[in-house]
C-alpha positions, 0 to 999 in steps of 0.5 A, spaced: 872 318 734 874 324 739 866 327 738 863 320 740 868 319 746 866 326 748 859 325 747 859 319 752 863 322 757 859 323 764 857 330 765 860 334 770 857 333 777 856 339 780 851 338 786 853 334 792 847 329 791 849 327 785 856 327 785 856 322 791 852 317 787 859 315 784 862 310 789 869 312 789 867 319 791 862 316 796 867 312 799 872 318 800 867 323 802 864 318 808 871 317 810 873 324 810 867 326 814 869 321 820 876 323 820 875 331 819 870 330 825 877 327 829 881 333 826 876 338 829 877 336 836 884 335 834 885 342 832 881 345 838 884 342 843 892 340 842 895 347 843 891 348 849 893 341 851 900 342 850 900 349 854 895 347 860 897 340 861 904 338 859 906 345 860 910 347 854 911 354 853 908 358 846 915 358 843 916 350 844 909 349 841 911 354 835 917 350 834 913 343 834 908 346 829 914 349 824 918 342 825 913 338 824 910 342 818 917 342 815 917 334 815 910 335 812 913 338 806 918 332 804 912 327 806 907 330 801 912 328 795 914 322 798 907 320 799 905 321 792 911 318 789 909 312 793 902 312 790 905 311 783 909 305 785 905 302 790 897 301 791 894 307 792 888 304 796 893 301 801 897 306 802 892 311 804 889 306 809 895 305 812 897 312 812 890 315 816 891 309 821 898 311 823 895 318 823 890 316 828 895 312 832 899 318 832 893 323 834 891 318 840 899 318 842 899 326 843 895 324 850 902 320 852 906 327 850 909 329 857 915 333 854 917 337 849 921 332 845 916 327 845 911 331 842 916 334 837 916 326 835 909 325 835 907 331 832 912 330 826 909 323 825 902 326 825 903 331 820 908 327 816 903 322 814 897 327 814 901 331 808 903 324 805 896 321 805 893 328 802 898 327 796 896 320 795 889 322 796 890 327 790 893 322 786 887 317 787 882 323 785 887 324 779 886 317 776 879 315 779 875 321 776 876 325 769 877 332 767 871 335 769 869 331 775 876 332 778 875 339 781 868 337 783 871 331 787 876 336 790 870 341 792 865 336 794 871 333 799 873 340 801 865 342 803 865 335 807 872 337 810 869 343 813 863 340 815 866 335 819 872 340 822 866 344 825 862 338 828 869 336 831 870 343 834 863 343 837 864 336 840 871 338 843 867 344 846 865 339 851 872 338 853 873 345 854 867 346 858 870 340 863 877 343 863 880 337 866 886 333 863 882 327 863 877 330 858 882 333 853 885 326 853 879 322 852 877 327 847 884 326 843 883 318 843 876 319 841 879 323 835 885 318 833 879 313 834 875 317 828 881 316 823 882 309 824 875 308 823 876 312 817 882 308 815 877 302 815 872 305 810 877 307 805 879 300 804 873 299 800 876 304 794 875 300 787 881 298 784 881 303 778 884 308 783 891 305 783 896 306 778 896 301 772 901 295 773 906 295 768 906 288 764 913 285 764 912 282 757 911 289 755 915 295 754 915 300 759 911 306 758 914 313 757 913 317 764 916 324 761 920 328 765 921 329 773 916 334 776 921 337 779 924 338 771 917 341 769 919 348 770 912 350 769 909 346 774 914 348 779 912 355 778 905 353 779 906 350 785 911 355 788 905 361 787 900 356 789 904 355 796 905 363 797 897 364 796 896 358 800 899 362 806 892 366 806 890 360 811 895 361 816 893 369 815 886 366 817 888 362 823 893 367 826 894 374 823 886 375 823 885 373 830 891 377 833 889 383 829 882 383 832 884 382 839 890 387 839 889 392 834 882 393 833 876 395 838 872 389 836 870 384 841 874 377 841 867 373 840 868 376 833 873 371 831 868 365 832 863 369 828 869 370 822 870 362 822 862 361 822 862 366 816 868 362 812 865 355 814 858 357 811 861 360 805 865 354 803 860 349 805 855 353 800 859 355 795 865 351 794 862 346 789 858 351 785 864 356 784 869 350 782 865 349 775 869 349 769 876 350 772 878 344 768 880 349 763 886 352 764 884 359 762 878 359 766 882 356 772 887 362 771 881 367 771 878 365 777 885 365 781 886 372 778 879 374 781 881 371 787 887 375 788 883 381 787 879 379 792 884 377 797 888 384 796 881 388 797 880 383 804 887 385 806 885 393 805 879 392 809 882 388 815 887 394 815 882 399 815 879 396 821 884 398 825 883 404 830 876 406 828 870 405 833 867 398 834 861 398 830 865 400 824 871 395 826 865 390 826 863 392 819 870 392 816 872 385 819 866 381 817 866 384 810 874 383 810 872 376 812 867 375 807 872 377 801 877 373 804 872 367 804 871 368 797 878 368 795 880 362 799 874 358 795 876 361 788 883 360 789 883 353 791 878 351 785 882 354 780 889 351 783 886 344 783 884 345 776 891 347 774 894 342 778 891 336 775 890 339 767 898 341 767 900 334 770 903 329 767 897 323 767 902 318 767 906 321 774 899 323 778 902 321 784 909 324 783 906 331 780 900 332 786 906 330 791 910 336 789 904 340 789 902 338 795 909 341 797 907 348 796 901 347 800 906 344 806 911 350 805 906 355 805 903 352 811 910 352 814 912 359 813 905 363 814 906 364 821 913 367 820 911 371 814 904 373 818 909 375 824 914 379 820 908 383 816 901 384 820 903 383 827 910 387 827 907 393 821 900 393 822 897 397 816 904 397 812 904 389 813 897 388 811 899 392 804 905 388 803 901 382 804 895 384 799 901 385 794 904 379 795 897 375 794 895 379 788 902 378 785 902 370 786 895 370 783 897 374 777 903 369 776 898 363 776 893 367 771 899 368 767 901 360 767 894 358 765 894 363 760 900 361 756 898 353 758 891 354 754 894 358 748 900 353 747 894 347 748 890 351 742 896 351 738 897 344 738 
């Protein structure tokens, strides 16, 4: 019976064209493409808008980002739990629509207090929506295709953000408050259009309804009591600080501690975007198997440590050498990001209790949110404050977290083989 089911299972879909033939993934992809164009606009303009036109200080902006990220840690789990109890489709539609309204409302933020409230709403529903979306993927696709679906959506996310960033350049060229506000309202509208597209998701993405006439299904232990999954979440969140390193640490290092021109910051962003778009899907193959997922994450940890070494070596050398080292580091960093994400996705799905897909994905999202919240502080305390020593510390932290994830995966695959 098992052999028959295996033979009739759909083959893994490892190209964008083939993968997007699935109706559910096609709907998710089209919605994400629209919303991430808005996200690209939002990410490009928000900090500058707060600084130039609202008059907030750098410290106030940092507080806004930290507090809103803290709210996102909680809403990640809440969103996942709700996706197990309510219609995940309707929940996702509502969250994305609220996020669009919140982003458009940034144009009315005339002071620090208002900006904090709006940011907490925007980031809170964003993290909740991410957890709900992960629960939908866990239920809509089988093992081989879950990670591929995440890879496809991440590829499209990077495309959408890149396009949104280019569109936001028009507001930067204009340099007026009106141009900024118009663009940010447009970003909010993009999210609302995305929410409308999500209404077409099929019913299979919702949690199965319980028949009152039948005994309630056994749901198993809470994800917070699943020590293996908690450790996976923590270690993945630690490795996820590499996103904060790319967004904050690398630009500051290039501009303050190397002889490379500031324009290289944009070039490194292009390198990362191209790598993710071209390689995220093919390099995610096979990560539905825990042992392979662990090996891939470990390779990512080695590459990340090497990237930190190259970033550090770029300090205090001539400009050509600095550019070469920084581009090499960015390439290794991009590969590390792709591999670590692919492996972590596979483990987050395969080690979760399928009866609590939302709760488990929500807790895994908490790790990502916590990493995002702590990354600015950690990067400042290491790279910004201690230079080369800080890079060495970060490289060791990334490698250690990847090694821990690989050990979890190895033990999980060994246990599965014994049973």
